[in-house]
N, C-alpha and C positions, 0 to 999 in steps of 0.2 A: 316428566321425563328429564333426566339429568342432562346438563349442557355438555357438549363435547368440546374439550379444550385442546387446542393445538399447542402442546408444550414447547415444541421447537420454535413455533412462531412467537410465543411469549418471550422465550429467551432471546430471540433475534430482535424483538422490539426493545427489550431492555438494553441489549448491546447497542442498538441504534441510538438510544438515549444517551448511553455512555459516550459514544462517538460525538454526538452533537455538543454535549457539555465539554468534552475534551477539546473540540475544535474552537469552541467559543471562549472557554475560560481556563483550559488546561486540566490535566488529570488531578491536580490538587483540589479542584472544585467538585470532583466526583465523590459523592457520598450516597448512601442508600436513600436518604431523604430527597436529595436533589434528583437522583435518577428516577425515583418514584414520581416526583412532580413532573419531570420532563416527559416521562412515559405515560402519564395520566393514570397511574395505578397506585395502589397502597404500598407503604413501606413493607408491610407484612408479605405482600405478594412478591416483591423484589427478594425479600429474605427467604421466601419459600424456594425460589429458584437458585439463589446464590447466598450461601450462609455467611459470606464475608466479602468485603470490598475486593480483596485479592482475587477471590474466585470470580467475581464479576468482571474484573479487569482482564483476567486470563481468558475468560470466555470471549470477551470483546476482541481480543487479539485474533481469535480464530476467524472472526468476521472480517478482519483487515485482509486476511488472505483471500477472501471472496472478492475484495476490490481488485486485487491483482489478477485473480482467475478470470474475472469478467473482461479484462483487457485482452486476454489470450483466448481466442475462440478455440473450441475443441476440435472442430472438423477441419478448418482451413488454417494452415500455418500463417501467422501474420507477416506482413512485410516488415523488414528490419527498421526502416525509417519510421513507419507508422507506429510500431511498438515503442521505439525510443521516444518519439514525440508524445505519445499517449501517457508516458510516465511523468511528464512535466505538468505542473499545476497551471494549466492554461485557462481554466474557467472556474466558476465558483465551486463546482463539485470537485474538481481536481485540487483546488486550494484547500477545501475542507479535508479531503483525503490526506493531503500532505501534512496539514496541521496535526491531524489525529495521528498519523504515522510517526511524526516527530515527537509528539507527546509520549507515545508508547515506547519510542526508541530510548528515551531517557529512563523510563521505567524499567526497560530491559537491562539496563546497567546494574540494577539491583534485584532482578527477578529472573532466575535462570530459565524458568519455563517460558516466559515471554521472550527472552533472548533466543531460546531454541526455535521458537516460531519465526522470529525475524531471520534466523539463519536458514530455516527451511524455505522461506519466501525468496531470499536472495539466491539460494541454490537453484530454485525453480527458474527464476528469471535468467540466471547465468546459464543454465542448461539450454533454455530456449534461445537465448542470444548466441551462444556458442554454435548451436546447430544452424541457425540462420546465417551466421558468419561463415561456417563451414560450407553451406550450400552456395553462398556467394563466391567463395573461393573456388569451388568446383566449377562454377559457371563462368569464372574469369572476372567476376566483379569485385574480388578482393585480392590484393597483391599476394602472390604465391609465397613469399617469404614470411608472411605474418602468421602468428599463432592465433587461431580463432578464440581459444579460451582466454588468452591474455587480452585480446581486443575486446572480448565481452566484459572483462573486469574494468578495462579503461572506459568503455562506453557507459557502464553503470556508474562509474565515478563521475564522468562528465555530466551525465543526466542528474545525478544526486546533487552535485554542486550547482548546476544551473537551476534546479528546482528550488533550492534554498535561496539563490539569488533572486529568483522571481518572487518568492514569498516575501522576501525582505524589501522588495521594490528596487533592488539594485539593477535588475534587468527587466525589460519588458518581455512579454510572451513572444513577440515576433523576433526579438534579438536572441532569445534562448533557442528558438527553432532554427534560426540562421546559424547559430553556433553548433547545434547538433548536425545540421547539414554540412557545415565546414569540416567537422570532425570525421563524419562518414566519407566525405570526398577524399580525405587524406589516406583512406584505406585502400583506395583503388590502385 
């Protein structure tokens, strides 16, 4: 009887191998051979699913979006502070996600398809933050004269900058959280 193969699961496993390599050694270390070794499969199997390194990297960016999606529960809207803090690289998993995202960000400068995925992710986060800030404004927790969309842009910039500072060891996790709290307190 032939084995049933979950092709989506295989693609995801390959993408996970790409992410692990990218986090550890950068995207320049990603090759069909390195990914095959990391995933514990043959080069031929990697090539069966992805005819080129570009195809493999582009697919891997779709799984980056999953990292953002898992932070934003579908049923319950997240708390503004909780969401903002969750975007910081505060633990090993967050650090790995941030390293991978940064590696792909540089790739996006040369690959329009990857750049489009980054823009989609930013737009999704911006939309969620704008809605949360709008809700805060309606309930009196955000100053009436502020524009929720502009404040969402500023919050994303603060979190991105603090995330990089934590990655580089310029800020400790608790300092970054305190600065997010300070920024949010200024919006009241």
